[in-house]
C-alpha positions in Angstrom: 106.5 126.0 106.3 106.1 122.4 106.8 102.6 122.8 106.3 102.7 125.4 103.4 105.2 123.0 102.0 102.2 120.1 102.1 99.7 122.0 100.8 101.3 122.9 98.1 101.7 119.6 97.0 98.0 118.6 98.1 97.0 120.8 95.7 99.5 120.2 92.6 98.1 116.2 93.4 94.7 117.6 92.9 95.7 119.1 89.8 97.6 115.7 88.4 94.3 114.3 89.3 92.2 116.7 87.7 94.4 116.8 84.6 94.0 113.4 81.7 95.3 110.2 82.8 98.5 110.3 80.6 99.5 113.4 81.4 99.2 112.8 85.4 100.3 109.4 85.1 103.4 109.9 82.9 104.1 113.1 86.0 103.8 110.7 88.6 105.8 108.5 87.1 108.2 110.8 86.6 108.2 112.4 90.0 108.3 108.5 91.9 111.6 107.5 89.4 113.1 111.1 90.7 112.6 110.2 94.8 113.4 106.6 94.2 116.7 107.6 92.1 117.6 110.0 94.5 117.9 107.4 97.6 119.6 105.5 95.1 117.4 103.1 94.9 115.8 100.4 91.9 112.9 103.2 90.4 111.3 100.5 88.0 108.6 99.3 89.7 107.3 103.2 89.5 105.4 102.6 86.9 103.6 100.2 88.5 103.0 101.8 91.6 101.2 104.6 89.7 99.0 101.6 88.1 98.0 100.2 91.6 97.3 104.3 92.9 94.9 104.6 89.8 92.1 106.9 90.2 92.1 107.1 93.9 92.5 110.2 95.5 92.9 109.4 98.9 96.1 106.9 98.5 97.7 109.0 95.8 97.6 112.1 98.9 98.9 109.0 101.2 101.9 108.4 99.7 102.8 112.3 98.6 102.6 111.9 102.4 104.5 109.0 102.6 107.5 110.6 100.6 108.2 113.1 103.8 109.5 110.4 105.7 113.2 110.1 104.5 113.9 106.7 106.5 112.7 103.5 103.9 111.7 101.6 106.4 109.9 103.4 108.7 107.9 104.6 105.7 106.9 101.1 105.2 105.2 101.0 108.9 103.6 104.2 108.6 101.9 103.0 105.6 97.7 101.6 105.0 97.6 98.2 104.2 96.7 99.3 101.1 99.6 101.2 100.2 102.1 98.5 101.4 100.3 95.4 99.5 100.2 98.5 96.5 104.2 98.8 97.3 104.6 95.3 98.1 103.5 94.5 94.5 105.2 97.2 92.8 108.8 98.0 94.7 109.4 94.9 97.4 
């Protein structure tokens, strides 16, 4: 089941990446805000984070995977240096 959910998310990511930039960015920002608000965290950095990810599908896929990690400290530690830099610039 977990593999199936991951595959679905990656398909959605692929679809978002192939969408127009504005639509994809708005949707990604909304997903980021929903995830952070569910954790009762400040979601004000989501637009910045989406901007940091830019058009990098590998970094976007990494953030989708990191989103599966519930503990925010463990999530940060699991991130690549590039992902950590984006988080530091926007949400830390």
